[in-house]
TORKE-442415 format. One record per residue (C-alpha): residue in one letter; x, y, z. Coordinates in Angstrom, 1 decimal, padded with zeros to 4 digits. Layout:
BEGIN
+---+--------+--------+--------+
! r !     xx !     yy !     zz !
+---+--------+--------+--------+
! A !      X !      Y !      Z !
...
+---+--------+--------+--------+
***
This chain:
BEGIN
+---+--------+--------+--------+
! r !     xx !     yy !     zz !
+---+--------+--------+--------+
! M !  173.6 !  053.2 !  123.3 !
! K !  170.0 !  053.9 !  124.2 !
! T !  167.3 !  053.0 !  121.8 !
! V !  164.6 !  055.3 !  120.4 !
! Y !  161.5 !  053.9 !  118.8 !
! L !  159.5 !  055.8 !  116.1 !
! A !  156.3 !  054.5 !  114.4 !
! M !  155.6 !  055.8 !  110.9 !
! S !  153.5 !  055.1 !  107.9 !
! A !  156.1 !  057.1 !  105.8 !
! D !  154.2 !  056.9 !  102.6 !
! I !  155.7 !  060.2 !  101.5 !
! I !  158.8 !  061.4 !  103.3 !
! T !  158.6 !  065.0 !  104.3 !
! P !  160.9 !  067.4 !  106.2 !
! A !  158.9 !  066.6 !  109.3 !
! H !  160.0 !  062.9 !  109.1 !
! V !  163.6 !  063.9 !  108.5 !
! N !  163.6 !  066.3 !  111.5 !
! I !  162.1 !  063.8 !  114.0 !
! I !  164.6 !  061.2 !  112.9 !
! R !  167.4 !  063.7 !  113.4 !
! E !  166.0 !  064.6 !  116.9 !
! A !  165.8 !  060.9 !  117.8 !
! T !  169.4 !  060.2 !  116.8 !
! A !  170.5 !  062.7 !  119.4 !
! L !  169.1 !  060.4 !  122.0 !
! G !  170.3 !  057.0 !  120.7 !
! E !  169.9 !  054.4 !  118.0 !
! V !  166.8 !  054.8 !  116.0 !
! V !  164.4 !  051.9 !  115.4 !
! I !  161.4 !  052.6 !  113.1 !
! G !  158.2 !  050.6 !  113.4 !
! L !  156.8 !  050.8 !  109.9 !
! L !  153.1 !  050.4 !  109.7 !
! T !  151.8 !  047.8 !  107.2 !
! D !  149.4 !  048.6 !  104.5 !
! S !  146.7 !  047.0 !  106.6 !
! A !  147.5 !  049.1 !  109.6 !
! V !  147.4 !  052.3 !  107.7 !
! A !  144.3 !  051.4 !  105.8 !
! G !  142.5 !  050.9 !  109.1 !
! F !  142.5 !  054.6 !  109.9 !
! Q !  143.3 !  056.5 !  106.7 !
! R !  143.7 !  056.1 !  103.0 !
! M !  145.8 !  053.2 !  101.6 !
! P !  149.5 !  054.2 !  101.2 !
! H !  150.6 !  055.1 !  097.7 !
! M !  153.7 !  053.0 !  098.1 !
! P !  153.6 !  049.4 !  099.1 !
! Y !  155.2 !  048.4 !  102.4 !
! D !  158.5 !  047.1 !  100.8 !
! E !  159.1 !  050.3 !  099.0 !
! R !  158.4 !  052.4 !  102.1 !
! K !  160.8 !  050.2 !  104.1 !
! F !  163.5 !  050.6 !  101.5 !
! V !  163.3 !  054.4 !  101.6 !
! L !  163.5 !  054.5 !  105.4 !
! E !  166.4 !  052.1 !  105.6 !
! N !  168.4 !  054.4 !  103.5 !
! I !  167.9 !  057.5 !  105.6 !
! V !  170.9 !  058.6 !  107.6 !
! G !  170.5 !  057.8 !  111.3 !
! V !  168.0 !  054.9 !  111.0 !
! K !  169.5 !  051.7 !  112.5 !
! E !  166.7 !  049.3 !  111.8 !
! V !  163.2 !  049.2 !  110.3 !
! V !  160.8 !  046.7 !  111.8 !
! I !  157.3 !  045.8 !  110.9 !
! Q !  154.4 !  047.2 !  113.0 !
! E !  151.2 !  045.4 !  112.1 !
! S !  148.7 !  047.7 !  113.9 !
! L !  148.4 !  051.1 !  115.6 !
! D !  149.1 !  049.3 !  118.9 !
! Y !  152.8 !  049.7 !  119.7 !
! V !  152.7 !  047.3 !  122.6 !
! T !  153.9 !  044.1 !  120.9 !
! N !  156.9 !  045.8 !  119.4 !
! L !  157.7 !  047.8 !  122.6 !
! Q !  157.7 !  044.7 !  124.8 !
! R !  160.0 !  042.9 !  122.4 !
! I !  162.4 !  045.9 !  121.8 !
! K !  162.1 !  047.6 !  125.2 !
! P !  163.3 !  051.0 !  123.9 !
! D !  164.5 !  053.7 !  126.3 !
! Y !  162.4 !  056.2 !  124.5 !
! V !  159.4 !  056.4 !  122.2 !
! M !  159.1 !  059.6 !  120.2 !
! H !  156.0 !  061.1 !  118.6 !
! R !  155.0 !  064.6 !  117.7 !
! D !  152.5 !  066.2 !  120.2 !
! D !  149.6 !  066.1 !  117.7 !
! W !  147.9 !  062.9 !  118.9 !
! N !  146.0 !  063.8 !  122.0 !
! T !  142.7 !  063.5 !  120.0 !
! G !  141.4 !  061.2 !  117.4 !
! V !  142.2 !  057.6 !  116.6 !
! L !  145.7 !  057.7 !  118.2 !
! R !  144.5 !  059.0 !  121.6 !
! G !  144.1 !  055.5 !  123.0 !
! T !  147.4 !  054.4 !  121.4 !
! R !  149.3 !  057.1 !  123.3 !
! Q !  148.0 !  056.0 !  126.7 !
! G !  148.9 !  052.4 !  125.9 !
! I !  152.5 !  053.5 !  125.1 !
! I !  152.8 !  055.4 !  128.4 !
! D !  151.5 !  052.4 !  130.4 !
! T !  153.9 !  050.0 !  128.7 !
! L !  157.0 !  052.1 !  129.0 !
! K !  156.5 !  052.3 !  132.8 !
! Q !  157.3 !  048.6 !  133.0 !
! W !  161.0 !  049.3 !  132.4 !
! G !  161.3 !  053.0 !  133.1 !
! G !  161.1 !  054.1 !  129.5 !
! K !  159.9 !  057.6 !  128.5 !
! L !  157.6 !  059.1 !  125.9 !
! I !  159.1 !  062.2 !  124.3 !
! E !  156.7 !  064.5 !  122.4 !
! P !  158.5 !  067.3 !  120.5 !
! S !  156.4 !  070.1 !  119.2 !
! Y !  154.6 !  069.5 !  115.9 !
! M !  156.4 !  070.9 !  112.9 !
! P !  154.1 !  073.3 !  110.9 !
! G !  154.3 !  073.5 !  107.1 !
! L !  154.7 !  070.7 !  104.7 !
! T !  153.0 !  067.5 !  105.9 !
! S !  152.4 !  064.0 !  104.6 !
! A !  148.6 !  064.8 !  104.5 !
! S !  149.2 !  067.9 !  102.4 !
! L !  151.5 !  066.0 !  100.1 !
! S !  149.1 !  063.2 !  099.8 !
! Q !  146.4 !  065.7 !  098.7 !
! S !  148.8 !  067.2 !  096.2 !
! L !  149.5 !  063.7 !  094.7 !
! R !  145.7 !  063.2 !  094.5 !
! D !  145.4 !  066.5 !  092.6 !
! V !  148.2 !  065.5 !  090.2 !
! G !  146.7 !  062.0 !  089.7 !
! T !  148.1 !  058.5 !  089.4 !
! T !  149.4 !  056.2 !  086.6 !
! P !  147.5 !  053.3 !  085.1 !
! Q !  150.2 !  050.9 !  086.5 !
! N !  149.7 !  052.2 !  090.1 !
! R !  145.9 !  052.2 !  089.9 !
! L !  145.8 !  048.7 !  088.2 !
! G !  147.2 !  046.9 !  091.2 !
! M !  145.5 !  048.9 !  093.9 !
! L !  142.4 !  046.6 !  094.3 !
! K !  144.5 !  043.6 !  095.0 !
! R !  146.5 !  045.6 !  097.6 !
! L !  143.3 !  046.7 !  099.2 !
! L !  142.1 !  043.1 !  099.5 !
! E !  145.4 !  042.2 !  101.1 !
! A !  145.2 !  045.1 !  103.5 !
! K !  141.5 !  045.3 !  104.5 !
! P !  138.9 !  042.8 !  105.7 !
! M !  136.3 !  044.5 !  103.4 !
! V !  136.6 !  046.8 !  100.5 !
! R !  133.9 !  049.4 !  100.0 !
! I !  133.0 !  050.4 !  096.4 !
! I !  130.5 !  053.0 !  095.1 !
! E !  129.3 !  053.6 !  091.5 !
! A !  130.2 !  056.6 !  089.4 !
! H !  128.8 !  057.4 !  086.0 !
! S !  130.6 !  060.6 !  085.2 !
! G !  133.7 !  062.6 !  086.0 !
! L !  131.7 !  064.6 !  088.6 !
! T !  130.4 !  061.5 !  090.4 !
! G !  133.9 !  060.1 !  090.2 !
! L !  135.0 !  063.2 !  092.3 !
! I !  132.4 !  062.3 !  094.9 !
! A !  133.7 !  058.7 !  095.1 !
! E !  137.2 !  060.0 !  095.3 !
! N !  136.8 !  062.7 !  098.0 !
! V !  133.8 !  062.1 !  100.3 !
! S !  134.8 !  060.9 !  103.7 !
! V !  133.3 !  060.9 !  107.3 !
! Q !  134.6 !  060.5 !  110.8 !
! V !  133.0 !  057.6 !  112.7 !
! D !  134.3 !  056.7 !  116.2 !
! D !  137.5 !  058.6 !  115.6 !
! Q !  138.1 !  056.7 !  112.4 !
! R !  138.0 !  058.1 !  108.9 !
! R !  135.7 !  056.3 !  106.4 !
! E !  135.8 !  056.7 !  102.7 !
! F !  135.1 !  054.6 !  099.6 !
! D !  138.0 !  052.4 !  098.5 !
! G !  137.1 !  052.3 !  094.8 !
! I !  134.6 !  052.9 !  092.0 !
! W !  132.1 !  050.8 !  090.3 !
! M !  131.7 !  051.6 !  086.6 !
! S !  128.1 !  050.4 !  086.2 !
! S !  126.5 !  049.6 !  082.9 !
! L !  123.1 !  050.4 !  084.3 !
! T !  123.9 !  053.9 !  085.6 !
! D !  126.1 !  054.7 !  082.5 !
! S !  123.2 !  053.8 !  080.2 !
! A !  120.7 !  055.6 !  082.3 !
! A !  122.8 !  058.8 !  082.4 !
! K !  122.7 !  058.7 !  078.6 !
! A !  119.0 !  058.0 !  078.7 !
! K !  119.5 !  054.6 !  077.0 !
! P !  118.0 !  051.2 !  078.1 !
! D !  120.2 !  048.8 !  080.1 !
! I !  120.4 !  046.2 !  077.3 !
! E !  124.0 !  046.6 !  076.3 !
! Y !  122.9 !  049.2 !  073.7 !
! V !  125.6 !  051.6 !  074.8 !
! D !  128.6 !  050.2 !  073.0 !
! I !  132.1 !  049.7 !  074.5 !
! T !  133.5 !  052.8 !  072.7 !
! S !  130.9 !  055.1 !  074.4 !
! R !  131.5 !  053.4 !  077.8 !
! M !  135.2 !  053.8 !  077.5 !
! N !  134.6 !  057.6 !  077.1 !
! T !  132.9 !  057.5 !  080.5 !
! V !  135.7 !  055.4 !  081.9 !
! G !  138.1 !  058.1 !  080.6 !
! D !  136.2 !  060.9 !  082.3 !
! I !  136.4 !  059.0 !  085.6 !
! L !  140.1 !  058.1 !  085.2 !
! E !  140.8 !  061.8 !  084.8 !
! T !  139.1 !  062.9 !  088.0 !
! T !  140.1 !  060.0 !  090.3 !
! T !  143.0 !  057.9 !  091.6 !
! K !  141.1 !  055.0 !  093.2 !
! P !  140.8 !  051.6 !  091.7 !
! I !  137.9 !  051.0 !  089.2 !
! I !  135.8 !  047.9 !  088.8 !
! Y !  134.2 !  047.8 !  085.4 !
! D !  130.7 !  046.2 !  084.8 !
! G !  131.3 !  044.1 !  081.7 !
! D !  127.7 !  042.7 !  081.5 !
! S !  128.0 !  039.3 !  079.9 !
! G !  131.4 !  040.1 !  078.4 !
! G !  130.0 !  039.4 !  074.9 !
! I !  131.3 !  036.6 !  072.9 !
! P !  134.7 !  035.2 !  074.1 !
! E !  136.6 !  036.7 !  071.1 !
! H !  135.3 !  040.2 !  072.0 !
! F !  135.8 !  039.7 !  075.8 !
! V !  139.5 !  039.2 !  075.1 !
! F !  139.8 !  042.7 !  073.7 !
! M !  137.7 !  044.2 !  076.5 !
! V !  140.2 !  042.7 !  079.0 !
! R !  143.2 !  044.1 !  077.1 !
! T !  141.6 !  047.6 !  076.8 !
! L !  140.6 !  047.8 !  080.5 !
! E !  144.0 !  046.5 !  081.7 !
! R !  145.9 !  049.0 !  079.5 !
! L !  143.8 !  051.9 !  080.9 !
! G !  144.6 !  050.9 !  084.5 !
! V !  141.1 !  049.5 !  085.4 !
! S !  141.6 !  047.0 !  088.2 !
! A !  138.9 !  044.5 !  087.5 !
! V !  136.0 !  043.5 !  085.3 !
! I !  132.8 !  041.7 !  086.5 !
! I !  131.0 !  039.6 !  083.9 !
! E !  127.7 !  037.8 !  084.5 !
! D !  126.9 !  034.2 !  083.4 !
! K !  124.0 !  035.1 !  081.1 !
! K !  123.7 !  035.2 !  077.3 !
! G !  121.3 !  036.6 !  074.8 !
! L !  119.7 !  040.1 !  075.0 !
! K !  120.6 !  041.6 !  078.3 !
! K !  117.8 !  042.3 !  080.8 !
! N !  118.6 !  043.9 !  084.1 !
! S !  119.0 !  041.2 !  086.8 !
! L !  116.6 !  042.9 !  089.2 !
! F !  113.7 !  041.9 !  086.9 !
! G !  114.5 !  038.3 !  087.7 !
! T !  112.2 !  035.8 !  086.0 !
! D !  109.6 !  038.4 !  085.2 !
! V !  111.3 !  038.9 !  081.9 !
! P !  113.0 !  036.3 !  079.6 !
! Q !  116.6 !  035.8 !  080.7 !
! M !  118.9 !  033.0 !  079.7 !
! Q !  121.8 !  031.7 !  081.9 !
! D !  124.9 !  030.6 !  080.1 !
! N !  126.0 !  027.1 !  080.5 !
! I !  128.9 !  026.5 !  082.9 !
! E !  131.4 !  025.2 !  080.3 !
! D !  131.0 !  028.1 !  077.9 !
! F !  131.2 !  030.8 !  080.6 !
! A !  134.2 !  029.1 !  082.2 !
! D !  135.9 !  029.1 !  078.8 !
! K !  135.2 !  032.8 !  078.5 !
! I !  136.9 !  033.4 !  081.9 !
! T !  139.9 !  031.3 !  080.9 !
! R !  140.3 !  033.2 !  077.6 !
! G !  140.2 !  036.5 !  079.4 !
! K !  142.9 !  035.4 !  081.9 !
! Q !  145.1 !  034.2 !  079.0 !
! A !  144.7 !  037.6 !  077.3 !
! Q !  145.8 !  039.8 !  080.2 !
! V !  149.4 !  041.0 !  080.4 !
! T !  149.8 !  041.6 !  084.2 !
! D !  149.0 !  039.6 !  087.3 !
! E !  147.2 !  042.6 !  088.8 !
! F !  144.1 !  042.7 !  086.6 !
! M !  141.2 !  040.7 !  088.1 !
! I !  138.3 !  038.9 !  086.3 !
! I !  135.3 !  038.4 !  088.7 !
! A !  132.5 !  036.0 !  087.8 !
! R !  129.0 !  037.1 !  088.6 !
! I !  126.6 !  034.2 !  089.3 !
! E !  122.9 !  034.7 !  088.4 !
! S !  121.5 !  031.4 !  089.7 !
! L !  119.7 !  032.9 !  092.7 !
! I !  118.2 !  035.6 !  090.5 !
! L !  116.9 !  033.1 !  087.9 !
! K !  115.7 !  030.6 !  090.5 !
! A !  118.2 !  027.9 !  089.5 !
! G !  118.9 !  027.1 !  093.1 !
! M !  121.7 !  027.3 !  095.6 !
! D !  123.3 !  024.1 !  094.5 !
! D !  123.6 !  025.4 !  091.0 !
! A !  125.2 !  028.7 !  092.3 !
! L !  127.8 !  026.8 !  094.3 !
! K !  128.5 !  024.4 !  091.4 !
! R !  129.1 !  027.4 !  089.2 !
! A !  131.4 !  029.1 !  091.8 !
! K !  133.6 !  026.1 !  091.9 !
! A !  133.8 !  025.8 !  088.1 !
! F !  134.5 !  029.5 !  087.6 !
! I !  137.3 !  029.5 !  090.2 !
! A !  138.8 !  026.5 !  088.5 !
! A !  138.6 !  028.5 !  085.2 !
! G !  140.7 !  031.3 !  086.7 !
! A !  138.2 !  033.7 !  088.2 !
! N !  139.8 !  036.1 !  090.7 !
! G !  136.6 !  036.7 !  092.5 !
! I !  133.0 !  035.5 !  092.7 !
! M !  130.0 !  037.9 !  092.8 !
! I !  126.8 !  036.3 !  094.1 !
! H !  123.7 !  038.3 !  093.1 !
! S !  120.2 !  038.4 !  094.6 !
! K !  117.1 !  040.5 !  094.2 !
! E !  115.5 !  039.4 !  097.5 !
! E !  114.5 !  042.0 !  100.1 !
! T !  116.6 !  040.2 !  102.8 !
! A !  120.1 !  038.8 !  102.6 !
! A !  119.0 !  035.4 !  103.7 !
! E !  119.9 !  033.5 !  100.6 !
! V !  123.1 !  035.5 !  100.1 !
! M !  124.1 !  034.6 !  103.7 !
! T !  123.4 !  030.9 !  103.0 !
! F !  125.6 !  031.1 !  099.9 !
! C !  128.4 !  032.7 !  102.0 !
! K !  128.2 !  030.0 !  104.6 !
! E !  128.5 !  027.2 !  102.0 !
! Y !  131.2 !  029.2 !  100.1 !
! K !  133.4 !  029.2 !  103.1 !
! K !  133.5 !  025.4 !  103.0 !
! F !  135.4 !  025.6 !  099.7 !
! G !  138.6 !  026.4 !  101.7 !
! D !  140.9 !  027.8 !  099.0 !
! N !  138.6 !  030.3 !  097.5 !
! V !  138.7 !  033.8 !  096.0 !
! P !  137.2 !  037.1 !  097.3 !
! L !  133.4 !  037.1 !  097.5 !
! V !  131.6 !  040.2 !  096.1 !
! V !  128.0 !  041.3 !  096.8 !
! V !  125.7 !  044.2 !  095.7 !
! P !  123.2 !  044.9 !  098.4 !
! S !  120.7 !  046.9 !  096.3 !
! T !  117.5 !  045.2 !  097.4 !
! Y !  118.7 !  043.9 !  100.8 !
! S !  120.0 !  047.4 !  101.6 !
! Q !  119.2 !  047.1 !  105.3 !
! T !  122.0 !  044.6 !  105.7 !
! T !  125.1 !  046.2 !  107.3 !
! E !  128.7 !  046.0 !  106.2 !
! D !  129.6 !  044.4 !  109.5 !
! E !  127.1 !  041.6 !  108.9 !
! L !  128.4 !  041.1 !  105.4 !
! E !  132.0 !  041.1 !  106.5 !
! A !  131.2 !  038.5 !  109.3 !
! A !  129.7 !  036.3 !  106.6 !
! G !  133.0 !  036.4 !  104.6 !
! V !  132.2 !  039.1 !  102.0 !
! R !  135.3 !  040.9 !  100.8 !
! I !  133.9 !  043.5 !  098.5 !
! V !  130.6 !  045.4 !  098.8 !
! I !  129.4 !  047.4 !  095.9 !
! Y !  126.9 !  050.3 !  096.2 !
! A !  125.9 !  050.0 !  092.6 !
! N !  123.5 !  052.8 !  091.7 !
! Q !  122.8 !  055.0 !  094.7 !
! L !  124.4 !  058.2 !  093.3 !
! L !  122.3 !  058.2 !  090.2 !
! R !  119.2 !  057.3 !  092.1 !
! S !  119.6 !  060.1 !  094.5 !
! A !  120.6 !  062.7 !  091.9 !
! Y !  117.4 !  062.2 !  089.7 !
! P !  114.9 !  063.1 !  092.5 !
! A !  116.9 !  066.2 !  093.4 !
! M !  116.9 !  067.5 !  089.8 !
! I !  113.2 !  066.8 !  089.5 !
! R !  112.5 !  068.9 !  092.6 !
! T !  114.6 !  071.8 !  091.3 !
! A !  112.9 !  071.7 !  087.9 !
! E !  109.4 !  071.6 !  089.4 !
! S !  110.2 !  074.5 !  091.7 !
! I !  111.3 !  076.7 !  088.8 !
! L !  108.1 !  075.8 !  086.9 !
! K !  105.9 !  076.4 !  090.0 !
! H !  107.3 !  079.8 !  091.0 !
! G !  108.5 !  081.1 !  087.6 !
! R !  111.9 !  082.0 !  089.0 !
! A !  115.0 !  080.2 !  090.3 !
! S !  115.4 !  081.6 !  093.8 !
! D !  113.0 !  079.1 !  095.4 !
! S !  115.0 !  076.2 !  094.1 !
! A !  118.2 !  077.5 !  095.8 !
! E !  117.8 !  075.2 !  098.8 !
! F !  118.3 !  072.2 !  096.4 !
! C !  121.3 !  073.7 !  094.7 !
! M !  124.9 !  074.2 !  095.7 !
! P !  126.4 !  077.7 !  095.0 !
! I !  127.9 !  078.2 !  091.5 !
! K !  131.3 !  079.1 !  093.1 !
! E !  131.4 !  075.8 !  094.9 !
! I !  130.8 !  074.0 !  091.6 !
! I !  133.7 !  075.9 !  090.1 !
! R !  136.0 !  075.1 !  093.1 !
! L !  134.9 !  071.5 !  093.0 !
! I !  136.7 !  070.8 !  089.7 !
! P !  140.5 !  070.9 !  090.2 !
! E !  142.3 !  073.0 !  087.5 !
! G !  144.9 !  070.3 !  086.9 !
! S !  142.4 !  067.5 !  086.5 !
! E !  143.1 !  067.0 !  082.8 !
! G !  146.5 !  065.5 !  083.7 !
! R !  145.1 !  063.2 !  086.4 !
! S !  145.0 !  059.9 !  084.4 !
+---+--------+--------+--------+
***
C-alpha cells in the first residue's frame, strides 16, 4: 500500500476534513500529521481542544491509519521519516503563511519521487467559520480557566491587553492584524483595577469593592472567550483573599495578580512620591500559600507582583522576594518598574534566569513602552500586559468629540471621530448574553 500524508490542526472537524480524508484513502493508507497547540498558535488562534483530544477524534475517523505529532508548520522532518508517496492539501495555500511550507514539501518529495496532490478547495462550511460560530456562542468557565496555562505551554510569549467593559472586551477578543504573513492578536485580557476604577470615575485606592468589580468581570465574560487575568491589588487580608480566589476560579478567570504592598493603596507609578508600604516577605508569602490552598483546580494561577524596584528597595530585595514567593506556591512573578527604560527590568530578568526552576515572568511596559516584545521575549519574559492603553486612548477621542460639538453647535463636524451608528449595532452580537 502507498502512504498518503495529511497535516491538520483539526480543532473542529468539518465536512471538508472528512472529504479530504476520504479522497486520500483512495490513494493509500492515510497518516495524519496533527499540529501541536504550539504549532497552531504560531499562525492562528489557539485551538479550542487540546492536542490529545484532537488526536483522539482523528484516530477514530474511518480511513485514518495513524496520527503522528507535527510540531511546526514545516513538514520536512515528518516527511523524511515517513517518506510518503503522496502529500495531500487543498489548493488554498499559495499565499499567506503556508506558501513557503508548500515549496518545502515539493522540494522534499522530489528526493524519493513523491508527489504533492492538491484537490480543489471545498466551499461551504469551514473550520474558520465554525471557529467564529463557537466564538459567537461563547465558552465555559472550565474551558476558559485553563487556557492561560495552555497558552504558556504553546507560545514563547503571551500578549495581554486591558479591558474595562464589555465593549473593550470585544476589542481584545476580535482585533487582529497581519504581519509578515502571520496573524497577530491578543491572547487574553487584563482586568485592571486602575482602568475599572477610572471608568467609574473613582480613585485607584481599592475604593471600588469586589462586588462592583465582579460586575465588570461579568460584562467581559459575556462578550469574550479569551483567558482573563484579574488585577487583585494587594489581595486584601489573607482571609479575604481566599474568597477572592474561590470567586475568580468559579467564574473561569485564569489568574489573579497581587502586589506585595499593604495599607491604603496608591498607584505604583507614583513610586516613592507618595507614602507606600511594602508588605514583609513572610506575610505576603503566607497570603499566596493560603490562596493556593483555597483553589479547587490546578489550572488557576496566582501571580506575585514585586514592588521592590518601584519603592527603591533594590534588586537584591526583588530577587529575594521572587525566590520566597515561588517557594510559597506562586505560579508566576510580575516584576514592576516605573523607569522610562527597561534597564532594571532587563537586569532582573538576567538574574531571574539563574534561578533555574522558575515560574513564568510577567511585565507591564507602561513607562518603558519603547521596548519591543522581541526584546522582552529574548530576556525571558513570558507574559506582557498592555495595562491601560485602551482607556487612555478612548478618553482623548471622547474629549475631541465633545469639544467639536460645543465649538460648532452641531454634531456633523465630530463625525470624523465617530464610527457609524449601524457599525455600533453590528458590533454587539445578538447572542452575546449566552457567551459566558
